[in-house]
Residue, then its C-alpha position, 0 to 999 in steps of 0.5 A: m482873408v487876412e482880416a477874416a482869419d486875424m492874420a498878420l502880414m509881413p509885406m515884401n518890399v518892391i523897390f523902384r529907383d526913387r522909392v520903396y513900396e510895401d507889397r499890397v500895403t503902399i502899392t496896388p498891383t494896378a499901380f505897380y504894373e503901370r510903373q513897371a512898364k516905364e522902369p524896372a523894379t526889384t524886391a527885398s524881403p520884409t524888413g526885420k521891423r515888419i516881421v517883429e511888428a507882425l509877431e507883436q500884433i499877434q501877441q497883442s491879439g491874445y495868441t501864444h502860438v504862431i505859424a509863419i508862412c513864407i515863400s520859398a527860401k531859395l527865392s527869398g531870405t524871408y524864411q531865414e530872417t523870420r526864423l532868426l527873429a522868432e527866436d527872440s519872441p516870447l511866442t511859440v513860432h513855427v516857420i514854414n518854408t512853402c518852397s513855393v510862391g504866390i498863391g502856392s504859399g497863400f494856400a498854406a495860410i488859408y488852410a492853417a486858418q481853416l484848421r484853427a477854426e475847426g479847433k485843431s491843436f497847434d501841433d496837428i495844424v503844423q503837421e497837416v499844413e506841412r503835409v499839404t504844402a508838400q503836395t501843392k503845385v504852382f504853374f506860371y505861363v510867363p510871356s517873357l523871360k526878361y523880368l526873371q532874368a533882370g530880377g536874378r530869379i531865373g533859377k533853372v530857366a536860364g538859357m531859354a531863348g523864348t522870345l526869339l523862338n516864340v517859345k512860351p515857358i510854363i514855370s513851376c517850383d521844384p521840390e526845393g523851391v527853385y524855378y524851373p521850366i516844366a514845359k516849353v511850348r511854341g505859341e500862346k494857344r498851345t502853351l495854355t492848352k499845356l497849362l490846363q493839362l498840367v493842372d489836370g495832372a496835378i489834380g489827378s484822382a484827388k478827392r479834395v482839391n482847391v484851385a486858384v487862377c491869377d493874372g498879371v494885368n491879364p484879367e480876360l485871359r485869367e477868366a477864360v482859363l478859370k472857366r475852362l478849368q471849372a468846366a473840366h473839374p466840377g468837383v473842386l472844393q474852392w475856387y480862387s481868382g485874383d491878381v498877382s502881387p507886385a512882389l511876384g510881378v517884379h519877376t514875371g512881368p505883365g501878361l502872366i497867368g498862374v494856376g495853383v493846385q492844393v491837393l488835400d487828399 
């Protein structure tokens, strides 16, 4: 999608003891999870050099205006750093704080590209993407909280003794972009049932919706969840399915199942 829409990527950094990797550029999700099983990792925002290179790439392609899509400013310094560096760019740059992560943020980039292809003006695209981003939801089933705790991205999930009580949290981002437990259910089966119910509620009576299902080295469960959702919501415009990027996997660990719901109207 990045290539098809002529986007430029500002990759997050995934840091192991002896090396810094660029998310999906110099490390794949498969390789990341294999190494994460042996040692912990941390993350860092894209380097200033990478952000400037992305803007220059766009300029060299002949564009004059840029919409920069960033994950939650409460979870990363990417948004603020991009805004600061954009001030020195000759391009007209609008930076969006999606207050989300993963596909919740990715949806905004995909939608912006679609609106551009339809010939919408820059201002209209910005306004529409901001509107839809505010009503985009993400839900993550996380088998263990230890990775969120180790990575310092625990947000409002702190204090949950899920591993001791077999309580499996479903985590979302609040309106400010902070992680919080939207549901706490005992056992995986019940947790997945609750996850589907949350997706049902997010879709509601909306007429135009896109849905994505992602996993952290849990493809069989991802496909099972995807099939159940497709059966329950045949009117969804576009389905997406794939793995979670290493930069998110650092904080969620293996086994994650995530669902993103983008309500257009």
